[in-house]
PAVEX-351500 format. One record per residue (C-alpha): residue number from 1; x, y, z. Coordinates in Angstrom, 3 decimals. Each point is the difference from the previous one (the first is absolute). Layout:
<rs>
{r NUM {X Y Z}}
...
</rs>
This chain:
<rs>
{r 1 {-5.444 37.994 -44.483}}
{r 2 {0.162 -2.343 -2.952}}
{r 3 {-2.869 -1.196 -2.168}}
{r 4 {-0.280 -3.364 1.769}}
{r 5 {-0.405 1.701 3.383}}
{r 6 {-2.643 2.324 -1.431}}
{r 7 {-1.913 -2.961 -1.414}}
{r 8 {0.188 -1.860 3.318}}
{r 9 {-1.255 3.075 1.835}}
{r 10 {-2.864 0.373 -2.486}}
{r 11 {-0.935 -3.666 0.460}}
{r 12 {-0.004 0.386 3.794}}
{r 13 {-2.224 3.055 -0.299}}
{r 14 {-2.367 -1.870 -2.327}}
{r 15 {-0.246 -2.920 2.450}}
{r 16 {-0.666 2.447 2.848}}
{r 17 {-2.693 1.809 -1.981}}
{r 18 {-1.639 -3.299 -0.957}}
{r 19 {0.060 -1.228 3.603}}
{r 20 {-1.561 3.206 1.334}}
{r 21 {-2.656 0.002 -2.724}}
{r 22 {-0.888 -3.610 0.847}}
{r 23 {-0.303 0.983 3.683}}
{r 24 {-2.387 2.808 -0.891}}
{r 25 {-2.016 -2.255 -2.308}}
{r 26 {-0.601 -2.441 2.894}}
{r 27 {-1.045 2.691 2.471}}
{r 28 {-3.630 0.895 0.652}}
{r 29 {-1.263 3.583 0.036}}
{r 30 {-3.287 0.996 1.606}}
{r 31 {-1.958 2.758 -1.685}}
{r 32 {-2.724 1.337 2.203}}
{r 33 {-2.811 2.487 -0.086}}
{r 34 {-2.893 0.490 2.373}}
{r 35 {-2.086 -2.667 -1.722}}
{r 36 {2.480 -2.259 -1.800}}
{r 37 {3.175 -1.989 0.605}}
{r 38 {2.000 -1.395 -2.905}}
{r 39 {3.216 -1.993 0.289}}
{r 40 {2.416 -0.055 -2.935}}
{r 41 {3.341 -1.692 -0.404}}
{r 42 {2.987 1.957 -1.270}}
{r 43 {-0.924 -0.933 -3.563}}
{r 44 {-3.248 1.978 0.500}}
{r 45 {-2.110 -3.161 -0.145}}
{r 46 {-3.067 -0.048 2.261}}
{r 47 {0.366 -2.562 2.797}}
{r 48 {-3.202 0.843 1.892}}
{r 49 {-2.844 2.478 -0.016}}
{r 50 {-2.429 0.858 2.831}}
{r 51 {-2.948 2.342 0.197}}
{r 52 {-0.140 1.208 3.607}}
{r 53 {-3.395 1.701 -0.039}}
{r 54 {-3.551 -1.035 -0.818}}
{r 55 {-0.840 1.588 -3.348}}
{r 56 {-3.413 0.967 -1.316}}
{r 57 {-0.767 1.081 -3.558}}
{r 58 {0.484 3.705 0.738}}
{r 59 {3.591 -0.512 1.151}}
{r 60 {1.251 -1.648 -3.204}}
{r 61 {1.843 3.096 -1.219}}
{r 62 {1.583 0.557 3.416}}
{r 63 {1.134 -3.644 0.089}}
{r 64 {1.634 0.412 -3.404}}
{r 65 {1.883 3.046 1.332}}
{r 66 {1.083 -1.939 3.104}}
{r 67 {1.306 -2.850 -2.153}}
{r 68 {2.106 2.441 -2.011}}
{r 69 {1.371 1.557 3.209}}
{r 70 {0.998 -3.431 1.333}}
{r 71 {1.689 -0.968 -3.282}}
{r 72 {1.946 3.266 -0.111}}
{r 73 {1.009 -0.481 3.649}}
{r 74 {1.406 -3.477 -0.684}}
{r 75 {1.803 1.088 -3.175}}
{r 76 {1.550 2.906 1.895}}
{r 77 {1.378 -2.470 2.555}}
{r 78 {1.401 -2.232 -2.741}}
{r 79 {1.668 3.024 -1.615}}
{r 80 {1.513 1.096 3.350}}
{r 81 {1.397 -3.484 0.657}}
{r 82 {1.427 -0.201 -3.513}}
{r 83 {1.582 3.423 0.338}}
{r 84 {1.400 -0.935 3.407}}
{r 85 {1.591 -3.232 -1.207}}
{r 86 {0.837 0.881 -3.587}}
{r 87 {0.293 3.781 -0.029}}
{r 88 {3.770 0.013 0.151}}
{r 89 {0.077 -1.881 -3.320}}
{r 90 {-2.561 2.165 -1.779}}
{r 91 {2.440 2.461 -1.517}}
{r 92 {2.240 -2.788 -1.241}}
{r 93 {-2.588 -2.283 -1.532}}
{r 94 {-3.035 2.124 -0.839}}
{r 95 {-2.288 -1.992 2.331}}
{r 96 {-2.171 2.975 0.928}}
</rs>
């Protein structure tokens, strides 16, 4: 394989990585706990946020915990999708 072929292959891989990353960025990921639903896009930007339960003053700390659970749930889904689509490139490009 000559240098030109290697460069062409690298450019194809870069285009493929960029395309897959753009696909992930446009996707929506639902993070959910018992009390909260949060939707993020693949860039980890919040798209929507819902509190599913009536909250009184005593439940404030529990609500905060439920929000964290929902955020972690959504981020886990984003990470899984990224690994699924881009994992094969990780060792070559240092993405993860």
